[in-house]
C-alpha positions, 0 to 999 in steps of 0.5 A: 505511508507514501512520500512524494516530491517534485524532483530532478532525476539523473540515470547515468548521463541522462536528466529528467524532471518530474515527480518521485513517489516512494511507497512500500518497496519501490520508488516511482518516477513519473515525467516524459519517461517513467522509471521504477526502482525496487528498493531491495535492488538498490546499492550504496544508497547515500545523500548529498544535501537534498540529493539521493544517490544510489546504484541501480543495476550498475547505473548511477542514480541521482534524485534531487528533491525540490519539494516535500520531505527531507532527503534524510527521511527518504534515505531512511525509508530506502534503508528501512523499507516498509513491510506489507504489514506496515503498509496495512497499518497492522499493529502487534496483537491485531486479529486478522481474517484472510478470506479468499486470498492466498498470499504467503508474503502477507501471512509471513509479514503478518506473523513477523508483526505478531498479529493473530490470524484467524481462518474462519467467521466464528472467531472475533476479528478486527481486520479482514483482508478480503481478495476480490475477483468479481464485482458481486463478491463486494456485496460481503463487505458490509456484512463483514463490517457489521460483525466487527468492532466500530473501528474494524476495517476490510482491506479489499485486494484486487487485481490492477488489471482485472476485467471482472472488477475494478476500483470504480466497482469498489467505490460503487459498492462502498457508496451504495452501502453508506460505507467509507473508503479510507485509503488505497495502497499499492499492495503488490506489483499486480494488486491494489488494496482499498481500506473500507470502514464504517463512517465515523459516528455511524453507530450514534443515534 
């Protein structure tokens, strides 16, 4: 789960004010200047009251939180960053189908979480990871969900900068199908993922 806070940032001798967001494997700072700090590239993370301190590529960095969660939680997140399986909310034993998405990091993270990965539609599954590069490919979301249990979900993974499909296309497809967009995550450096589910109580008549 992402954490956000207003903050005061110091990088070396420079000072900035803005908002900081920590999700997955990075910390993003947004102000007049933007920064991204990869967690696996930080060193010697510690805290002093509500200030998170670490070294990043030889630069001393300090993030003083002024709202949101306590610095202790942020420090714990830095020391134990979310895996991709964590971001996707995968649990041990979840049956996952991967469709039109070649991603060794995803497979590795799912295997570490001890999910069960299936390769074809003949198997029963609870979650589908669907790679999408064209808007027309979004039409299969509804059909996929109809073959899954009521709590099933389709994660639509698409390029952040793709010209053939956008998040607006995803939202339009969801709306037209009467489905529900549950959440979005920063799936990778170049991709975004959207969780699509059936509306609650949709099966009740």
